[in-house]
Each structure stands twice: as structure tokens, then as C-alpha cells.
C-alpha positions in Angstrom: -83.1 69.9 32.6 -81.7 66.3 32.8 -84.1 63.4 32.3 -85.4 61.7 35.4 -82.9 59.1 36.7 -83.9 55.5 36.8 -83.9 53.5 40.0 -82.9 50.3 38.3 -79.1 50.8 38.3 -79.1 52.1 41.8 -81.3 49.2 43.0 -79.0 46.6 41.4 -75.9 48.2 42.9 -77.6 48.3 46.4 -78.6 44.7 46.1 -75.2 43.6 45.0 -73.6 45.5 48.0 -76.0 43.9 50.4 -75.4 40.4 49.0 -71.7 40.9 49.1 -71.8 42.0 52.7 -73.9 39.0 53.7 -71.6 36.7 51.8 -68.6 38.0 53.6 -70.3 37.7 57.0 -71.4 34.1 56.3 -67.9 33.3 55.2 -66.4 34.7 58.4 -68.9 32.7 60.5 -68.1 29.5 58.6 -64.4 29.9 59.2 -65.1 30.5 62.9 -66.9 27.2 63.2 -64.4 24.8 61.6 -63.8 23.3 65.0 -66.5 21.7 67.2 -67.7 24.0 70.0 -67.6 23.2 73.7 -71.1 21.8 74.6 -71.7 24.7 77.1 -71.2 27.1 74.2 -73.0 25.1 71.5 -76.0 24.7 73.8 -76.1 27.7 76.2 -78.4 27.1 79.1 -80.3 29.7 81.1 -83.3 29.6 83.4 -85.5 32.2 85.2 -88.9 32.5 86.9 -91.3 33.7 84.2 -93.8 34.1 87.0 -94.1 32.8 90.6 -95.4 29.4 89.4 -93.6 29.0 86.0 -89.9 28.3 85.1 -88.6 29.4 81.7 -85.6 27.3 80.6 -83.8 28.5 77.5 -81.2 26.8 75.4 -79.4 29.0 72.8 -78.2 26.6 70.1 -75.3 27.6 67.9 -75.6 27.6 64.1 -75.1 24.1 62.6 -76.0 22.4 65.9 -79.3 21.0 67.1 -80.9 19.4 70.2 -83.3 16.4 70.7 -86.7 16.9 72.2 -86.9 13.5 73.8 -83.5 14.0 75.6 -84.7 16.9 77.8 -85.3 15.9 81.4 -85.9 18.1 84.5 -85.8 17.5 88.2 -86.0 19.8 91.2 -84.8 19.7 94.8 -87.1 21.6 97.2 -89.9 22.0 94.7 -92.5 20.0 92.7 -92.4 20.2 88.9 -95.3 19.8 86.4 -95.0 18.5 82.9 -92.7 20.6 80.7 -94.3 22.5 77.8 -92.2 22.4 74.6 -92.9 24.0 71.2 -93.1 21.8 68.2 -89.8 20.9 66.7 -88.6 19.7 63.3 -88.9 16.0 62.6 -85.9 14.3 60.8 -84.4 10.9 60.4 -81.4 10.6 62.7 -78.5 8.4 61.7 -77.3 8.2 65.3 -80.5 6.7 66.7 -81.7 5.2 63.4 -85.2 6.6 63.8 -87.4 9.7 63.3 -86.7 12.3 66.0 -87.9 15.8 66.8 -85.1 18.4 66.9 -84.7 22.1 67.7 -82.3 24.7 66.2 -81.4 28.3 67.0 -83.0 28.3 70.4 -85.8 26.8 72.4 -87.7 28.0 75.5 -89.3 25.4 77.7 -91.9 26.4 80.3 -92.3 24.2 83.4 -95.0 24.6 86.1 -93.6 24.6 89.6 -94.8 24.6 93.2 -92.2 26.1 95.6 -92.3 28.3 98.6 -88.8 29.6 98.4 -85.3 28.7 97.0 -85.0 25.4 95.1 -82.5 23.8 92.8 -83.4 22.9 89.2 -81.4 20.2 87.3 -81.7 20.0 83.5 -80.4 17.2 81.3 -80.1 17.6 77.5 -78.4 16.3 74.5 -77.5 17.7 71.1 -75.4 17.1 68.0 -73.5 19.0 65.3 -74.4 18.8 61.6 -70.8 17.8 60.9 -71.4 14.4 62.6 -70.4 14.8 66.3 -73.0 13.9 68.9 -72.3 15.0 72.5 -73.0 13.0 75.6 -75.9 14.1 77.7 -75.1 17.3 79.5 -76.4 18.3 83.0 -76.8 21.9 84.2 -78.0 23.2 87.5 -79.3 26.5 88.7 -80.9 27.9 91.9 -84.3 29.7 91.6 -86.7 31.3 93.9 -90.3 30.1 93.7 -93.4 32.0 94.9 -91.9 35.2 93.7 -90.0 36.6 90.7 -86.4 35.9 91.5 -83.3 35.9 89.3 -81.6 32.7 88.4 -78.3 32.1 90.3 -75.8 29.5 89.1 -74.5 26.9 91.6 -70.7 26.5 92.0 -69.5 24.1 89.4 -72.7 24.1 87.4 -73.2 25.3 83.9 -73.2 29.1 83.8 -76.6 30.5 82.7 -76.5 33.2 80.1 -78.2 36.5 80.8 -80.0 37.3 77.5 -81.2 40.8 78.3 -84.4 40.0 80.3 -86.8 42.7 79.6 -90.5 42.2 78.8 -90.3 44.4 75.7 -87.3 42.4 74.5 -89.1 39.1 75.2 -91.7 39.9 72.6 -89.1 40.9 70.0 -87.1 37.7 70.8 -90.1 35.5 70.3 -90.8 37.1 66.9 -87.2 36.5 65.8 -87.1 33.1 67.3 -90.0 32.0 65.1 -87.6 32.4 62.1 -90.6 33.3 59.8 -89.6 36.2 57.6 -93.2 36.8 56.6 -93.8 37.7 60.2 -90.5 39.3 61.1 -90.2 41.7 58.2 -93.6 43.5 58.7 -93.1 43.6 62.5 -89.7 45.3 62.2 -90.9 47.7 59.6 -93.6 48.9 62.1 -90.9 49.0 64.9 -88.7 51.1 62.6 -91.5 53.5 61.8 -91.9 54.1 65.5 -88.2 54.7 65.9 -88.3 57.2 63.0 -89.8 59.8 65.4 -87.1 59.6 68.1 -84.4 62.2 68.5 -81.8 59.7 67.2 -83.4 59.5 63.7 -85.3 62.9 63.3 -82.0 64.8 62.5 -81.8 62.9 59.2 -85.0 64.7 58.0 -83.3 68.1 57.7 -80.3 66.6 56.1 -82.4 65.0 53.3 -84.6 68.1 53.1 -81.5 70.2 52.5 -80.4 68.0 49.7 -83.7 68.2 48.0 -84.0 72.0 48.5 -80.5 72.3 47.1 -81.8 70.9 43.8 -83.4 74.3 43.2 -86.9 75.7 42.6 -87.9 73.2 39.9 -87.5 70.0 41.9 -90.3 67.5 41.0 -91.9 64.9 43.2 -90.4 62.1 41.3 -86.9 63.6 41.5 -87.3 64.2 45.3 -88.5 60.7 45.7 -85.5 59.2 43.9 -83.1 61.3 46.0 -84.8 60.1 49.2 -84.7 56.5 48.0 -80.9 56.8 47.4 -80.5 58.4 50.8 -82.6 55.8 52.5 -80.8 52.9 50.8 -77.5 54.2 52.0 -78.9 54.5 55.5 -80.5 51.0 55.5 -77.6 49.0 54.0 -75.0 50.6 56.3 -77.3 50.3 59.3 -77.9 46.7 58.6 -74.2 45.9 58.0 -73.2 47.8 61.2 -75.8 46.0 63.2 -74.8 42.5 61.9 -71.2 43.2 62.6 -72.0 44.5 66.1 -74.1 41.3 66.8 -71.3 39.0 65.6 -68.5 40.9 67.4 -70.5 41.6 70.5 -69.6 45.3 70.8 -71.3 48.6 70.1 -69.3 49.4 66.9 -71.3 52.7 66.4 -69.7 54.0 69.6 -66.2 53.8 68.0 -67.4 56.4 65.5 -68.3 58.9 68.2 -64.9 60.4 68.5 -63.8 64.1 68.0 -62.2 63.5 64.6 -65.1 61.6 63.0 -67.7 64.0 64.5 -65.7 67.0 63.5 -65.3 65.8 59.9 -69.1 65.2 59.6 -69.8 68.6 61.2 -67.5 70.2 58.7 -69.4 68.5 55.9 -72.6 70.0 57.3 -71.1 73.5 57.4 -69.9 73.1 53.7 -73.5 72.1 52.7 -74.9 75.0 54.8 -72.7 77.5 53.0 -74.0 76.3 49.7 -77.5 76.9 50.9 -76.5 80.5 51.7 -75.4 81.0 48.1 -71.6 81.2 48.6 -71.1 78.5 46.0 -72.8 75.6 44.2 -72.0 72.1 45.2 -71.6 70.1 42.0 -69.1 67.9 40.2 -66.7 69.4 37.6 -68.2 69.8 34.2 -65.8 67.2 32.6 -66.7 64.6 35.2 -70.4 65.3 34.9 -70.2 64.8 31.1 -68.4 61.4 31.6 -71.0 60.2 34.1 -73.8 61.4 31.9 -72.4 59.5 29.0 -71.9 56.4 31.0 -75.3 56.3 32.5 -77.5 57.5 29.7 -77.6 61.1 31.1 -78.7 60.0 34.6 -77.4 61.9 37.6 -75.6 58.9 38.9 -72.8 60.9 40.4 -75.3 62.9 42.5 -77.3 59.9 43.5 -74.0 58.2 44.7 -73.3 61.3 46.8 -76.8 61.2 48.3 -76.4 57.5 48.9 -73.1 58.2 50.7 -74.8 60.9 52.8 -77.4 58.5 53.9 -74.7 55.9 54.9 -72.8 58.5 56.9 -75.9 59.8 58.6 -76.8 56.3 59.8 -73.4 56.0 61.4 -73.1 59.4 63.0 -76.7 60.6 63.7 -78.4 57.5 64.8 -76.1 55.5 67.2 -78.6 55.1 70.1 -79.8 51.7 71.0 -83.5 51.1 71.3 -85.3 47.9 72.3 -85.9 46.6 68.7 -82.3 47.1 67.8 -81.1 45.6 71.1 -83.3 42.5 70.5 -82.0 42.0 67.0 -78.4 42.4 68.1 -78.8 39.9 71.0 -80.5 37.5 68.6 -77.6 37.7 66.1 -74.9 37.4 68.8 -76.5 34.3 70.3 -77.7 32.4 67.3 -75.2 33.6 64.6 -78.2 33.7 62.3 -77.1 36.5 60.0 -80.0 36.0 57.5 -82.8 36.4 60.0 -81.1 39.1 62.1 -79.9 41.1 59.2 -83.3 40.9 57.4 -84.9 42.2 60.6 -82.4 45.1 60.9 -82.9 46.0 57.2 -86.7 45.9 57.7 -86.3 48.2 60.7 -84.2 50.6 58.7 -86.9 50.6 55.9 -89.5 51.5 58.5 -87.2 54.3 59.8 -86.9 55.6 56.2 -90.7 56.0 55.6 -90.8 59.6 56.8 -87.7 60.3 54.7 -89.5 59.0 51.6 -92.5 61.1 52.4 -90.3 64.2 52.6 -89.0 63.3 49.1 -92.3 62.6 47.5 -93.9 65.7 48.9 -91.2 68.0 47.7 -93.2 68.9 44.6 -96.2 70.1 46.6 -94.7 71.5 49.9 -91.7 73.4 48.6 -92.5 76.9 47.1 -91.6 77.6 43.5 -91.1 81.4 43.5 -87.5 82.5 43.5 -87.5 84.7 46.6 -89.4 82.1 48.6 -87.1 79.4 47.5 -84.1 81.5 48.6 -85.7 81.9 52.0 -86.3 78.2 52.3 -82.8 77.4 51.3 -81.4 79.8 53.9 -83.6 78.2 56.6 -82.3 74.8 55.8 -78.8 76.2 55.8 -79.4 77.3 59.4 -80.7 73.8 60.2 -77.4 72.4 58.7 -75.4 74.7 61.0 -77.5 73.6 63.9 -76.8 70.0 63.0 -73.1 70.6 62.9 -73.1 72.3 66.3 -75.2 69.5 67.7 -72.9 66.8 66.4 -69.7 68.3 68.0 -71.5 69.2 71.2 -70.3 66.1 73.1 -66.6 67.0 72.4 -66.6 70.7 73.0 -66.9 72.6 76.4 -70.5 73.5 77.5 -69.7 77.2 77.4 -68.6 76.9 73.7 -71.8 75.1 72.9 -73.9 77.9 74.4 -71.8 80.6 72.6 -72.4 78.7 69.3 -76.2 78.6 69.8 -76.1 82.2 70.8 -74.4 83.2 67.5 -76.7 81.0 65.4 -79.9 82.2 67.0 -79.1 85.9 67.1 -77.6 85.8 63.6 -80.6 84.2 62.0 -83.0 86.2 64.1 -81.5 89.6 63.2 -81.2 88.5 59.5 -85.0 87.8 59.3 -85.9 91.1 61.2 -83.8 93.2 58.8 -84.5 91.4 55.5 -88.3 91.2 55.5 -91.4 93.0 56.4 -93.6 89.9 56.3 -95.3 89.5 59.7 -94.8 85.7 59.9 -91.1 85.9 59.0 -90.6 88.8 61.5 -92.3 86.7 64.2 -89.9 83.8 63.5 -87.0 86.2 63.5 -88.0 87.7 66.9 -88.4 84.1 68.3 -84.8 83.2 67.2 -83.5 86.5 68.6 -85.1 85.8 72.0 -83.7 82.3 72.1 -80.2 83.7 71.3 -80.6 86.3 74.1 -81.5 83.6 76.6 -78.5 81.6 75.6 -76.3 84.7 75.9 -77.7 85.6 79.3 -77.2 82.0 80.5 -73.6 81.7 79.5 -72.8 85.2 80.8 -74.2 84.3 84.2 -72.4 81.0 84.6 -74.9 78.6 83.0 -73.4 75.6 81.2 -76.5 73.8 79.9 -77.7 74.7 76.5 -81.0 72.9 77.0 -81.7 74.8 80.2 -79.5 78.0 80.0 -81.2 79.7 83.0 -81.7 76.6 85.2 -78.9 77.7 87.5 -80.9 80.9 88.2 -84.0 78.9 89.1 -85.6 79.7 85.7 -86.6 77.5 82.8 -86.3 74.1 84.3 -85.5 72.0 87.4 -82.1 72.5 89.1 -81.5 69.0 90.2 -82.0 65.5 88.8 -80.8 62.2 90.2 -77.3 62.1 91.7 -75.4 59.0 90.6 -72.2 57.4 91.9 -69.9 56.9 88.9 -68.2 53.5 88.4 -65.8 52.4 85.7 -64.9 48.8 86.0 -66.7 45.4 86.5 -64.7 45.1 89.8 -66.1 48.4 91.1 -69.6 47.2 90.2 -69.2 43.9 91.9 -67.9 45.6 95.0 -70.9 47.9 95.1 -73.4 45.0 94.6 -71.7 43.1 97.4 -72.3 46.0 99.8 -75.7 47.5 99.0 -76.5 48.4 102.6 -79.9 46.8 102.2 -80.8 49.1 99.3 -82.0 48.2 95.8 -79.6 49.2 93.0 -80.1 51.0 89.7 -77.2 50.9 87.2 -77.5 53.5 84.3 -75.4 53.2 81.1 -74.7 56.7 79.7 -72.7 58.3 76.9 -72.2 61.9 76.0 -73.3 61.2 72.4 -76.4 59.3 73.4 -79.4 61.5 72.7 -81.9 59.2 74.6 -79.6 59.2 77.6 -79.9 63.0 77.8 -83.6 62.8 77.3 -83.8 60.5 80.4 -81.6 62.9 82.3 -83.6 66.1 81.4 -87.1 64.8 81.2 -87.4 61.6 83.3 -84.9 61.7 86.1 -86.1 65.2 87.2 -89.6 64.0 87.8 -90.5 64.2 91.5 -92.3 60.8 91.5 -89.3 59.1 90.0 -87.0 60.7 92.6 -89.3 59.6 95.4 -89.5 56.1 94.1 -85.6 55.9 94.1 -85.1 57.4 97.6 -83.9 54.0 99.0 -82.0 52.9 95.9 -78.3 53.0 95.3 -77.8 54.9 92.0 -74.8 53.8 89.9 -73.8 55.1 86.5 -71.2 54.0 84.0 -70.1 56.4 81.3 -69.2 54.5 78.2 -68.4 57.5 76.1 -64.8 56.6 75.7 -65.7 53.0 74.6 -62.4 51.8 76.0 -61.7 48.2 77.2 -63.3 48.8 80.6 -66.5 50.1 79.0 -66.6 47.2 76.6 -66.2 44.7 79.4 -69.1 46.4 81.3 -71.4 46.2 78.3 -70.4 42.6 77.7 -71.2 41.7 81.3 -74.9 42.4 80.6 -75.0 41.5 76.9 -75.5 45.1 75.9 -74.5 46.8 72.7 -74.6 50.4 73.9 -76.6 53.0 75.8 -79.2 53.9 76.9 -79.8 51.0 79.3 -80.8 50.6 82.9 -80.3 47.5 85.0 -82.2 47.0 88.3 -80.9 44.9 91.2 -82.6 43.8 94.4 -81.2 44.5 97.9 -79.0 41.4 97.7 -77.2 42.6 94.6 -79.0 40.2 92.2 -80.4 41.4 88.9 -84.2 41.6 88.9 -85.7 39.5 86.2 -87.8 41.2 83.4 -86.7 44.6 84.5 -84.3 46.0 82.0 -85.0 49.4 80.5 -83.6 49.8 76.9 -84.1 53.2 75.2 -86.0 56.3 76.4 -89.0 56.0 78.7 -91.1 58.9 79.9 -91.7 59.4 83.6 -95.0 57.4 83.7 -93.6 54.4 81.8 -90.3 54.5 83.8 -92.2 54.5 87.1 -94.0 51.3 85.9 -90.6 49.8 85.2 -89.3 50.8 88.7 -92.3 48.9 90.2 -90.1 45.8 90.1 -87.8 47.3 92.7 -90.3 46.4 95.4 
């Protein structure tokens, strides 16, 4: 048996890859900023009502630019303002003013007490400079707000255009953590957020993939070996997830969506099938003996070739299995896109990926105690994970194959494994599992034979096994179609749902939340719009960019005048009770 591989070469390689990726990203950002930015871009202004008596003014400050505390001034027409509340800035000696001044970088949020009984106009004056030596003249921005109630900010004609930075209460907390810029606070917070995401359907499929790799090692897998494999897998996932997230934040598009096409999904599904067949004993997946000898000699008899393969599997899994956008990921991406702070944003994403990896590491370290050692039991376990790999393959290609083909695939998988267990063993527990699989297969077969086309509810069309109807949406495709719908709401509030076939959380909302009677009643007087961004074409990208989104699932709420409701965005899956609370802002 080969000696236990060391983590040190792998850790050095991973760190080098991460540093190289960050260096390239920093270089790209530096090249993009060789010219001075327009002041409306260097210092992006936005304003909204934080509550009926408080204005929240935000300036998003580009990298290598800063703003002066003493140069902020605010006036209002139609309202009375209190003293602005500003956070502490950084004191520096300024060559322009020849004195000590207090400055802000990245972004600043200023809260202003206000007394207003309706619509009023806020005027803001500010001044900032670039590190390269250019100081801009004072800039004025205006926006119209509604006091005495939570209303969205509306820009006046000719005024500086406010930016819409994904106003959702959950995102606000994430943004405040990132805005502090303190890694000692950011890293633990995002590790905890990642741990929470580890139990979502977008991440859980990684567990059987890693488990199958460990089981494939054979009956003598030790805890230390399982842990090392899981570390390699998790590093692959974390580094690629971080690089993809940073790139998405800088480019401003959901790059993961571009990977959700038939060719990529089909290739990864084929890899799952190849691994599954090795679990069934058709062949052993291993490098040629000559190549194994060279690798062993080069690495002191460490299984570096296998660790590299597991690392690559983790990287591919992060791209294919986990593309859904949740609130922590959305918050980090918005932060990167607005501040260009790759270090803080990338560190947050890496910490989140580490949190997501914790269950995977537990799978690896528990391999020595949870996996059976006897030969016959290990064969049964390997076949079970082989079935899981086939299920993963079918699940991956389900967005690009007809619903009937999906149901036929599940029928074959369930019936095949069920009858295998019933015929190959007399153990009561195994026979019970076999009977359960056979019943599931029979239900799928009955469903597809009678016209059912939903693998998650195969008998729903017969009034069995689930609700028949959820919400009925009007599909739109372009920004122009959305604007037309918002301009003619007919006095109704509006809900815009971002959906994609490959988005697991979108389907969770569809199957578990939108079918709830309380949700449907709440939305009786609401215009339901849906944009399908599965294709990820130019129209889809424009729609996502309109709302500073990086992918589904996302829900935007509008009032009966077609204006977005502040602090109302829903990012990620919400169960019926939580979603009803979010819909409370439609009143």
C-alpha cells in the first residue's frame, strides 16, 4: 500500500494558482483604469428611504479614488433634513488643500433624518479625487424620494442617475460586513454563510461525487487518506469557485450560466457514467503503470496523479453542480462589481467556499469509521454509489432533454436497482430498499405512460402526489417588454421572477413555494412576470444587468406604479412562510 501522501506540495500548488489568478485579475483592473473615470462613474450616487423618516445616501467609490467628508452637503425641497450621520473616515494630509482631511474609499453610506409628508427632492453635493493626482470639481446629484413611507428613489430628468445596488435586507447586512473591509470579520462570517449553503440542493450533489471517489479507493481506505482526498477536492472547488466569482463580479455577468449548455452538461454527465461503471466493477479507473511509476518517482511515491484528478473533479463540480445564486454570493458579486476590490471580494468568496466544503471534509475524515471493511459489504456500497453517480448524470442533463426522456431514465434506474437488490440478497433491510426503489420506478413508469411529464410529481396530472397548479406567469424576454408591462400595470403590483432550467432553487420555488395557497392568495392582485435566462443570450444578460443581478433565482417586486419596492428583493430559495413575509412589502 502506498505511503500516505503529503498535503504540502498540494497546498503550495493551490496557493500558487490562487496568487496567480489574483495577480492576473489585479493586472487587468489596473489596465482598465489607466484613464481617469467620469465623476458619475468614479463616485456613483444612489439614495433611498431606509425607513419613513430616514434617507440612506450611498456613494460607491471606484478603486484608487476617494471622497472628502467635509465636502458633502445636502438640501431638500419639500422636506426638512436633520444632521447627516457619517461613519468615521481615514485622516490623511491632502496636498490639494494643504491640511489634514478625512476621506472615504470603496463606498460610504450616509443616513439623514427627514420630515416629509410626501414626495420631495433631495440634492447632494460632493467632491472627490483620484490617487493619480486629479481632483474633480464639486458634483451635484438630485433624486426624488417619498417621505412618510418606504418609496423607491426616482431620478429627476438631467440628474445623476442613481445606481440600484440590489436592495434587499439580507443583502444589506452582507454589504455592511464587506464594506467594513476587515478580513478578520469578513472571513469567519462568510465561512458560516458557506456552511449554511452547504445544505442547499445546489451543493449537496457534491457529497455523493466525493463519497464515490473515496469508496472507489477500496476497502482499506483510512481516515487520513479520505481526508486528503476531500481536501484536494475541496481546494479544487474553492479556488475555481473564487476565480469564477471574481471574474463574474468584474465582468458583470453570470459566467456560470455559460457552462449550462448541452455539450458541457453532456460531457460531465458522461464522466459521471464512466465513474459509475467503475463502481459496478466493469473496470478500474487508474493511470497506466508506466505513468504511475514516473509520478511516484517524481513525488516520493505520493499519489499526486490521483490527487490532481480529484482536485480537477472538485473544480468541475463547482462549475457544473453549483451555479445557483444565493444571497451571500450575490452580495459578494455586487461588492466586487461596484468597488473592484478583488482582494476583499475574492477572500469572501474563498471563505464561503471553505464553509461549503466543511461537510465534504467530514465525509472524508469519517471514511475510516463509516464505510464497511468486509468485501461483500464494500461491493454493495460501491454499487450504491454507482447508482448515485448515474442519478447525478441524469439530473445534470435533465434541463436539456425532453421531460418524457427524463422520466424514462428514472424509471430504468429505479427499477433496475430495485430488482437487482431484490434478487441478489435475502437481507431484510436491503430487500426493503430494493422494494422502495422498485415502487419509485413503477410510479415513474405509470406517470410517463399516462401522459405525465414531471419527474418530481409523476402522477400530479392525475390529481395524485402533489398539487396540479402553481402560479401562472406571463413570460417576457427583453427590457423593452418589461418597461411596457411596468408602464401599464392596470393598478396592480408586479412580481418579476428570474428563472433558468438549470437553476435548482428556481424549481424549488416552483414546486414548494409557488403552489402554497397562502402565496397564491397574496398574489391575486399582482401581475406575474417571468424571464427565462436559460439561454444566457444578449437579451438575458441585458435583463440581468438592468437589476445588477448575476443569475437566478431572483424575484423583484414593484408597486402599482411600476416602481421597484425598496428592500424587497428575494435572492435564493425561500420557503412559503419566509416568502409570504417578503411579499408583505407589496401592500
